[in-house]
N, C-alpha and C positions, 0 to 999 in steps of 0.2 A: 696774884702771880699767874694763875691759870688763865685769867682773861688776857694778860699780855702775851702769854705763850700762844694762845689760840689766835690772837690778833696778828702777831708776827708770822705765825705759820701760814697765813694767807698772803703774805707779801710776795711779790714777784722777785726773782733774782736780781733784777735791776734795782729795785727798791732796797733790798738787803745790802747790795754793794755800795749804793750811794749813802745810805744811813751808816754803814760801817766806816766809810771813809770820813764822814763828818764826825762821828764819835771819836775816832782816833785823832783827828785834828784838835778836838777839844781837850783830849787827854794830854796831847803834846804841849798845848798851850799852858795847861795847868802845871805840868812838869817844868817847863821853862820859866814859869813865874816863881818857882821855889827859890829862896835865897841861896841855896847850895848850887844853883845852876848858873849864876852870874858872879863875876868878880866883885870884890868889896868896893863899895863906893859907886857902883853902877846901878841905876834904876831902870829896869826894863818895863816899859808901859805894856798894858794889856794888848793894845793893838799891835805893837811890835812883836809880842810873844805869839799872838794869833798869826801874824804874817809869817814869822819864822817857822812855826809849826806847819802852816799850810804849804809853804814853799818846799819844806823838807819832805812831807808825806807825798806831795804831788810831784816829787823829783824835779823841781824847777831850778832852784839855786839862786833866784833873785833874793837879794838881802837888803834890809833897811838898816842893819847894824853890822859892824865888823865881827865876824864869827869868832876869830881868835882873841880879840881884845875884849869882847863882851862876855863870852861864855867860859865857864870853868871846864875842867875835864868832864865833870858830870853833864854839863849842858851840851858839850860837844858829843858825848856818847848818846844822849837823847836824840840829838839831831841826826847823827849817822845811823842810828837804829831806825828812825823813822824813814830815812832815805832807803834803807834796805827793805823795810816793809812795803813802802810805797812802790819800790822798783819791781819787786817780784810779786806783789799783790798780797793783801792781808789774808785773803782766803787761802793762798798758798802756804803762808806761815801757819795759819790755823790747822790746815790739813797736815802739815809737818808734825805739829804736836799731837794731833789725833793718831797719826801713824806710830809715833814714838810710844804712846801709852796703849797701843793696840786697839783703839776704838774703830769701829767699822764706819765707813763713810756712807751715809745714807743717800738715797736717790735725790732728795732735795738739795743736799750739799753738793752732789755731783752736778746738778743743774746750775747752782751758783758758781761752781768752779768753771763750768763751761762758759758762762757769761764773763767771768773774771779773766779767763785765758783767751777770750774772743775766738773760740773754736766753733766749728760747725757741728760737731758730734761729741757725745759723751763717751764714745768708745775709747777705752784705754786712758781716760783722763787721770785716774789715780797713778797709773804707771808714768804718765807724762810728768805729773807733779814730783814723783820720786826723782826723775831725771833732772827736772828743773833744780831741785835741791842739790843734786850731785854736781851739776854744771856750775851752779853758783859758788859752792864751796871750793871746788877744785880751781876754777878760774881765778877767783878773788884771792885765795890763799897763795897760789903760785905767783900772781902779780904782786902781792904784798911782800913776799919774800924777795923778789927781784928788786922792788923799789927800796926795800930796807937795805939791801946790800949796796944799792946804787947811792943811797943817801948817807951811808955810814961815814964816809970821809968828811962830811960837812956838818954833822950833828951827832949827839950822843946816841948810844945803842938804844936806850929806851925810847927816845924821841924818834929815831929812825924807824923803829918797829911800829910805833903809834902812827906816825905819818904814812908809812907804807900801807898799813891796814886801812886807815881812814880814807886815803885817796884811791886806794884800790876799790873800796866799796862805792865811793862817790862816782868814780869814772865808769865802772861797770853798770851801775844803775842810772847813769846819765843824770846824776844828782846836782852837778854844778857847784857844789861846795868845795872850798879849799881852805887851807890854814896858812897860806902864804900872804894873804892880803891883796895880792895883785894877780891872782890866778897863777898861771905857770909861765909868766913872761920871762922869768930868769932861765928857763929851760928851752927856749925857742931853737937854740942850736944844738941841743943835747940829743944825740942819736938814740941812745938806749931808752931814755925817758919817752921820747916821742913814739917809738915803736911799741912800747908797753901801753902807752895811752891809746894809740890807734886800735890795738887789739882789744883792749877793754871796752872802749866806747862802741866799736863796731859790733862786738859780741853782744853787748847789752841791748843794742838797737836792732839786731836781726830778729829777735823773737825766739822764745824757747822751743817752739815747734820746729823752726828751721834748724836750730842747733841740734835738736834730737835727730832730725833727718840726716844732717851732715855727719853726725856720729855713727849713724847706721849705714851710711852710704857704701862703705867698703864691703858690707855684707849684702845689701839689697841692690845696689847699683841703680837706684832710681830715686827721683825726687818728685814730690807733688807739684801741681801747678802753682800752688801758693809759694812754695820755696823757690821755684824757678823765677817767679815774678819778683819776689823779695830780693833774691841775690842779684838778679840782672839790674833792677832799678837802683839798688844800693850801689852797685859798681858804677853805673852810669852817673848817678848824682855825685858820687865822690870824685869821679874823673872830670866831669864838667865843672863842678865846684872848685876843684883844685886849679884847673886851667884858668878859669875866669879870675879867681882871686889872685893867682900869680901874675896875670897880665895887668890887672887893675892896680895892684900894690907894689909891683917890682921897683918902681922909682919913688915910692912914697918915703920921704926922709923920716917921717914920724912913726913908721911901722916896720917895713921889710927892707928898705934900702941899706941900713947898717948891718944887716945879717949877711953871713956867707951865702954862697949859692945853695949849698945843702940846707942851710937855715931857712932860706926863702922857700925852698920846696917843702920842708917840714912844716913851716908856718902855714903855707897854703893848704896842705893836706889837713892839718890840724883844724884850721878854721872851717874847711869844707865839711869835715866829719862832725865837728862840735856844733856847727850851726843847725844841724838837724835834730839836736836834742841835748847834747852834753852840757852846754852852758859854760864851759871853761875856755880859756884862750891863751895864746902865747904872744899876742900883740895887743896893744891898747885899742879896744873897739871904738872908742869915741874919736880916735885919730884916723880911722880908716876913711878913705874917700867915700863920698856920698853914693857913688855908683856901687861900690862894694857893700855898703851898708844896706842899700835897697836889695841887692842881689841876695844878701844873707837873710833878708826878711822873707824872700821866696823860699829859700832852703828851710828856714824855721817853720814856715807854714806847712810844708810837705811833711817834715818830721821823720820819725822812725818807722818801724814796721809793727803790724798788729801783734798782740801778745808779748810785747817787749817793754822795756823800761822807757822807751821813747814816746814822744807826744806827737802833735800835729795831726794832719788829716790821714797820715800814714802813706807809705810808699805804694802799697797795693791800690789804695783809692786813687792816687795820682796816676798810676799805670792804667787803671780802668778808664779814667777820664780821657787820657791821651788816646787809648785804643778806640773809645767811642767816637771821639772827634775825627780820627783818621777814617773810621768806618763810614761816618756820615759824609766826609769830603769825597770819598771814593764812590759813594752811591751804593754801598753794599748793605745788605740786610743784617748780617750777623757780625757782632764784634768778636774777633778771634785772637787769642793769645796762646802761643805755643801749640798751635793746631787744636785748640780747645775753645769751643764756643761759650761766651759768657751769657748768662741769663739776663733778661730784662730787669729782673728784681735786683740783681747785683749792680747793674748800671744806675738804676734809680736810687739805690741806697748810697752809692758813691757820690752821686750828684747831690743828694740830700745832705750828707756829711759836709761836703765842700761848701754848699750854700750856707748851712748853719754856722760853720767856722768862719766864713767870710763875713757874714752878718755880725757875728760876735766881735771880730777884730775891728770892723768899721764902727760898730756902735760904741764899744769901749773907747776907741781912739777919739771919736767925736765928743763923747762925754768928758773925757779927760782934757781935751782941747779947751773946754770951757772952764775947767777948774784948776788946771796946772799951767804955770807960766813957763812953758818949754816949747822949742821948735817942734813943728808937727812931725818931722822925720824921726825925732827922738821919741815922741809919743807913740808913733806907729811902730817903731822898732821894739820898744819895751813892751808895748801891748801885745804884739805878735809873739814875743818871747814868753809872756805870761800865759796867753791862751794856748800856745803850743807846748807849754811846760819845758822851755829850753833853758833859760837862765842867763843868757847874754844881755848886757845892758849898756846903754850909752851914757849912763850916769844919772838918768832921770829917776830911777826907782828909789835911790837913797834920799831923794828930795821930795818924795810924794807927800801930799797933804794926808790928813787922817782919812778923809773921804776916798782919796786916790788909793790908799792902802787897802781899804775895805773892798773897793771895786776890783783891785788886782787879786785879792784873796778869792773873791767869787769867780773871777776869770780863770784862775789856776785850778780851782776845784772843778769847775765845769770842764775845763780842758783836759784834766786828768781822768775824771770819771767818764767823760764823753757826752756830748750834747744829746745823742740819741738815747744812750743809757739813762740819762737824767730825765729825758722826756717820757721814756717808758716807765720810769720810777714814779713819776707824778701822775700818770694816767692809769685809769682802771682798764682792765682788759675789755675789749668790745667784741661781741659776737659778730661774725660775718653777716652782712645783710642778706636778706632773702631774695633780693632782686637787684638788678643792675640797670643803671640809667642808660639811655640810648647814647651812642657814640656821636660826638660832634667834632667839627674841624675848625681850627683857628689858623689864620694866616700868620706865618712866622718869618722874620727876616725882612 
């Protein structure tokens, strides 16, 4: 036992996070394979249990079996618990229990929390975790109460309470799971439901650091560069996404044409927000026009914000890329956002993340194009959804082969943990070289 303790003590925070996620996926798979987790007469295969556990912990929402028809109350509670843990991070949950029992958070645990929260400093990390827990409880319980009251006229009290809590957790954590079987298509015209869903998904996708700064804004009257970039990019992406989807689908008889004008606006906003990580929908995704589906692939690839329940390359990474491109086109030396110069290291890291994510999406898409009998746009759409841990599907996921399911499990795991974090987890730390090679020049363009 002492050998394992000493061995694990040498692990980097990245390796601890990757191993922790993998361990929880295995635990979830074992729980979902219990007879009490599925309805009588239903046999859940090991690969389907693994897939469901992975998609829940990675807050993706892609499913290969119908959640409501397959799983019992116990199974659904296992799924939504994993969504909650995956959304806020298992280290956050562990810290919460440490704080409850009065255990002191060590320096090593603070380093792991810093990696988990994707922050640049350990300063105030435990205080931030306390706020994360506070925000999660308040936001989800408030939304659960509102949804319960809203659904009382159409279902029993117990069912309304359960549905309210389940979907509040799923939407806030961008989990993509629902108990209706067709996502939220029945509520495309429902004003109250849409506004509750908008608030939950946006809150969960902003990142807990941003929520904390917004909470303190009345006192401090200032926001960090990170929060400014996240809020501005989120607003721009929602507005552009809403406008494009509204224009593309306004006359589509299979999606938005039958809706009222307000319903069209709600559906456009919902799909714009959901495409960047939530994985739920109020229209049939497979019936969207191809231009809309491809546009949603771009939104899924960008994803949510750092330190949030969202996936993708992140809004800040996309903002840095746009800033760097504009800087190069203008012939300027420094990339500047909100009168602040970006370091070369940040730009290189952003480009690395984008390159790795793009390579992963293309590699998985090409691999599945050889093994799955599906149109390539369907493959590209669902693959991007898996890598970016979104959860939207054009119907291909439910028809995946056993090999395809395993590939998607790996894609969701890497997408949630992060390709850079996984790369750091697999590599040993290298000391800086004692010399530098001479600089060379290559013609570009």
